[in-house]
C-alpha positions as CSV (number, residue, x, y, z in Angstrom):
1,M,0.0,0.0,0.0
2,K,2.9,2.4,0.9
3,R,4.5,1.5,-2.5
4,F,1.2,2.3,-4.3
5,L,0.8,5.6,-2.5
6,G,4.5,6.6,-3.3
7,I,4.1,5.8,-7.0
8,T,0.8,7.9,-7.1
9,I,2.5,10.9,-5.5
10,V,5.5,10.7,-7.9
11,A,3.2,10.4,-10.9
12,L,1.1,13.4,-9.7
13,A,4.2,15.5,-9.2
14,V,5.5,14.6,-12.7
15,A,2.2,15.5,-14.2
16,L,1.9,18.8,-12.5
17,G,5.6,19.6,-13.1
18,F,5.4,19.2,-16.9
19,P,2.3,20.9,-18.3
20,T,1.6,20.0,-21.9
21,A,2.2,22.5,-24.8
22,A,-1.6,22.8,-25.4
23,L,-2.0,24.4,-22.1
24,A,0.4,27.2,-23.0
25,Q,-1.9,28.4,-25.8
26,S,-4.4,30.8,-24.3
27,G,-5.4,33.0,-27.2
28,H,-9.1,33.4,-27.7
29,F,-11.7,35.5,-29.6
30,V,-13.2,38.3,-27.6
31,Q,-16.2,40.6,-28.2
32,T,-18.2,39.9,-31.4
33,Q,-16.7,38.4,-34.5
34,T,-18.4,39.5,-37.7
35,C,-18.3,38.4,-41.3
36,R,-19.9,40.1,-44.2
37,D,-20.5,39.1,-47.8
38,T,-18.7,41.4,-50.2
39,G,-20.0,39.7,-53.4
40,T,-17.5,37.0,-54.3
41,T,-15.5,37.1,-51.0
42,V,-16.1,37.2,-47.3
43,Q,-14.5,39.7,-45.0
44,C,-14.3,38.8,-41.3
45,S,-13.1,41.1,-38.5
46,G,-12.9,41.1,-34.7
47,K,-10.4,40.9,-31.9
48,V,-8.3,38.2,-30.3
49,A,-6.7,38.4,-26.8
50,G,-4.6,36.3,-24.5
51,L,-1.9,35.7,-27.2
52,G,1.1,34.1,-25.6
53,G,3.0,32.3,-28.4
54,T,5.7,33.8,-30.5
55,T,3.5,33.8,-33.7
56,F,-0.1,33.6,-34.5
57,E,-2.4,33.2,-37.6
58,I,-6.0,33.8,-38.2
59,T,-7.8,31.7,-41.0
60,V,-11.2,32.0,-42.4
61,E,-13.2,29.3,-44.3
62,A,-16.7,30.3,-45.6
63,D,-19.1,27.9,-47.4
64,G,-21.1,29.3,-50.3
65,V,-22.9,28.7,-53.6
66,A,-21.3,30.5,-56.5
67,S,-23.4,31.9,-59.4
68,V,-21.7,31.6,-62.8
69,E,-22.4,33.7,-66.0
70,C,-21.1,32.4,-69.3
71,T,-20.2,34.6,-72.3
72,N,-20.0,32.9,-75.8
73,P,-17.5,34.0,-78.5
74,G,-20.2,36.3,-80.0
75,G,-20.5,38.2,-76.7
76,N,-23.9,36.8,-75.6
77,V,-24.3,36.1,-71.9
78,A,-26.2,33.1,-70.5
79,P,-26.4,31.6,-67.0
80,G,-23.8,28.9,-66.1
81,Q,-23.8,26.0,-63.7
82,D,-23.8,27.2,-60.1
83,F,-21.4,25.3,-57.8
84,D,-20.7,24.8,-54.1
85,F,-17.3,25.7,-52.7
86,T,-15.4,26.9,-49.6
87,A,-13.6,30.2,-49.8
88,E,-10.4,30.5,-47.7
89,G,-8.3,33.4,-46.4
90,S,-5.5,34.0,-43.9
91,S,-3.8,36.7,-42.0
92,D,-0.6,34.8,-42.7
93,E,1.7,34.2,-39.8
94,L,2.2,37.3,-37.6
95,P,4.5,38.0,-34.6
96,T,2.6,38.1,-31.3
97,P,2.0,41.7,-30.1
98,R,3.5,42.7,-26.7
99,N,0.1,43.3,-25.2
100,G,-1.3,39.9,-26.4
101,Q,-4.2,41.6,-28.2
102,F,-4.9,42.0,-31.9
103,K,-7.8,43.5,-34.0
104,Y,-7.9,41.6,-37.3
105,S,-9.6,41.8,-40.7
106,V,-9.2,38.8,-43.0
107,E,-10.7,38.5,-46.5
108,T,-11.1,35.2,-48.4
109,N,-9.7,34.7,-51.9
110,E,-12.0,34.9,-54.9
111,T,-12.6,31.7,-56.8
112,D,-12.7,30.7,-60.5
113,A,-15.5,28.7,-62.1
114,P,-14.6,25.1,-62.5
115,A,-14.4,23.3,-65.9
116,G,-17.9,22.4,-67.1
117,S,-19.6,25.6,-65.8
118,C,-20.5,26.6,-69.4
119,P,-21.9,24.7,-72.3
120,N,-18.5,24.3,-74.0
121,D,-14.8,25.3,-73.6
122,S,-15.1,28.2,-76.1
123,W,-17.3,30.0,-73.6
124,T,-15.9,32.1,-70.8
125,A,-17.1,31.5,-67.3
126,N,-17.2,34.2,-64.7
127,V,-18.3,33.9,-61.0
128,I,-20.6,36.9,-60.6
129,D,-21.8,36.4,-57.0
130,V,-21.5,34.0,-54.1
131,E,-24.3,33.4,-51.6
132,F,-22.3,32.7,-48.4
133,T,-24.0,31.0,-45.4
134,S,-21.4,30.8,-42.5
135,A,-17.7,31.3,-41.9
136,T,-15.4,29.5,-39.5
137,I,-12.6,31.6,-38.0
138,T,-9.6,29.8,-36.5
139,L,-6.9,31.2,-34.3
140,T,-3.5,29.3,-34.4
141,E,-0.6,30.1,-32.0
142,D,2.8,28.6,-32.9
143,G,1.0,26.2,-35.2
144,V,-1.4,25.0,-32.5
145,V,-5.2,25.8,-32.7
146,S,-6.1,28.0,-29.8
147,D,-9.7,28.9,-30.6
148,T,-12.4,28.4,-33.3
149,V,-15.7,30.2,-33.9
150,T,-18.4,29.8,-36.5
151,V,-20.4,32.9,-37.3
152,P,-23.2,33.7,-39.8
153,V,-22.3,35.8,-42.9
154,S,-24.4,38.9,-43.3
């Protein structure tokens, strides 16, 4: 029994003495995060706090349905095939500010219409609008996810 108690105390001391790397990540979203539809992209903004790593990155993924317009060689325009896709954007990796807080604005990249959106390859396909539904914003510190939120796109 004494041996079991001794092993338990040593194991507890080791566990408390060596916290995992995940516990060091404390960045989180504060206040309200907003995302707005800008036509063919989504722009998300808000604030993060509690940054403690050496670098951080904010990424945005937004689901939507793209509307395609096709133009034939004669210049006539016709509707194309709509398609589902996920738009993505990133703040890129940034150094952590001294006060541990950062106001961000991240915009997703535009997309091109996939092959087959128009009746034939001689037509030109253009994405004219995207109807976005929601966006997921992720905060990563030193390559480890610290926080994630999903917000509606307005």
